[in-house]
N, C-alpha and C positions, 0 to 999 in steps of 0.2 A: 508469582505463588509463593517465591520465598520469602517476600518481605511479609505474607502472612502467617507462615509457617512458625518464623524464628519468634514474633512473640507469642504466638501459643505456646512455643515450648517453654518460653521463658516465664510462661505465667502457669503453667501447670508445673514447673519443677520448684516454682517459687513457692508454692500453697504448703509444701509439706509441715505438716505439724510435728514439731522435733521434742514435743514435751515428753517426756519421760517421767512417770510417776513412781512414789514409791509403792515397793511391794505391800499388800494389805496382810492380814494376819493369816488368811487361811492359803496365800499362796507363801508365806514364810512358812507354815506348817509343811506344805508341801515340799518346799526347798530342803527342808530337814530331812524328809523323809528320804529325798533323792541323795542328798549327802551320805545317809547310811547304808546306800547300797554296797555291796559286797564289789573288790576292787575289779573284777572281772566285766561288770557292769559299769566301769567308770573309764574315761581315757582322758588324758591331760594333753593337749594339742600344743598349747603353747606353754615353754618356761617361764619362770616369775619375771625373767630378767627382757623378756622379749616386750618390745615398744608397743603401745597400745593398749586400748580401755579394756580393762577385765571384762569376761564375758563368762558366764555359765548358763549352759542349755539342758534345763530339764524336759527331756523329750520321751514320749510314750508313741510307741508304734502300735498302730492296730491294722486289722484287716478292714480294706475299706467296704467289702460286700457284707461281712457278719460283725465288725466291730469287736472282734475277739482280737486278744493280744498278739501280737507278734512275739513269740517266746523263743529264746535261744536263737537266735539270727543274728551273724555277723555283720556288722554295719562299718563302713569306710566313709572317714570324714576329711574333707580338705578344703582349702581356703587360702585367699590370699593374705600377705603381711599387710599392716597397717598403713603401708604405703602404695597397697594395690598391687604387689607383684606375687606371682604363684611362686616364682623360681623353683620350678621343679627339678628334678634328678634326670628326668627324660624330657627333655623339651617337647616332643611330640605327644607327651601325655600329661596332662593337667592333672590327673590323680596322683601324681607324683610328686605333688606341691611340696614344699619344705615344710609346712605346717599342715601336716595331717595325722591320723591316729585311726585306730580302730579299737571296737567294743563289741561285746555280745548282749542282746537284752536279755532282760530276766526273765520270770514267768509272767511278769504283768505287762511285758514290752517296754520295759522302762531303760535309759540310758543318761548318765549323767556325765557331761562334758564340760571339760575347763578349757579356755583358750582366750581370745582376744576377739575383739570386733574386727572383722576383715574392714579393708581399706574399699575405694572405689579404685575401676582399673580401667585402663583405656582411657577412651575420651568421654566415656558415658557416666555422669555422674548419678548418685544414689541408685547404685547398683550393686551394693554391698549385698552379699550373700554366701553361705555356705554350702557346698556340694555335700550331697549324701547318697553313698551307693548302698543298698540294702540287698545284699547276695541272694539270690532265689527269689526275690521277687520278678514281677512282670510287669512295667520296666522294673529295673533296677535303681534308674537314676531318679534322684529327689532332691530340690534346693529347698534351704530355709532362708528368706528375704527378711528385713526387719522394717515394720511399719514406717518408723521414724526415720529411715533413709531409702524411701522406696516413693517415687514420685507418681504421678496420676497414671501415666503409661504403665509403668511397671505393675501398677495395682491391678490395672484393668487385665492386664496379661495374666497375673497370676489367679486372679478371680475366675479366668475360662480356663483354667489349667488343675489337672489334678495331680500334677508332679511337684508343684511349687506352693509353699507353704507362709503364710506371711506372720511373723512372732512381733507381738507388741513387747517393746523392751520395758524391763521396770529397773526399778535400783534399789539396792540393800548394800548398806555396809563398803560403800565406794565401789560394788561390781554392778554390772548389767546384768539381769537376768532375763531369762525368756522361757515359759512355758509353753511346749508345742506338742500337739497333739498331730502326729503322721498318720493320715489313712492310705496304707499302701495296698496295693493289688499284690495277691498271689498267684 
């Protein structure tokens, strides 16, 4: 049985399209709007000297049931370093990861995040993601995964879940960009 599973696993993980396209003009315009958000709707998780690829997330939180913006909602973000380590201050709580931050959505449900692309962790390749805790939502936990770093099995899992979102990375000015709409249950 194992001799059949290993080739299947290799086939599925080797087929990832890592192509990252440049942002188009409408995405660039949207990025400009997010960059102009007031500071309370922005969070910088990784300092400029943090190793790793720069990543900017332009996130819009909406209610799953109504598509209305989730406004004035506190959100916690946390993820691994580029080396795949959480390095939590409380070893029993990943949400205390060294790379973490909080922001509040604006009236349109938007938050602008500056960080780095998380690394793979453990023995699982292509599992890069950012944890998102939306306080007051039910459930509170949501994850953002990246299309260019998610294998076949991961994509199948994400497509069957309403707590996981797949972001398509784009590139501008040497920075990875992801524009993501997260449908949250209230």
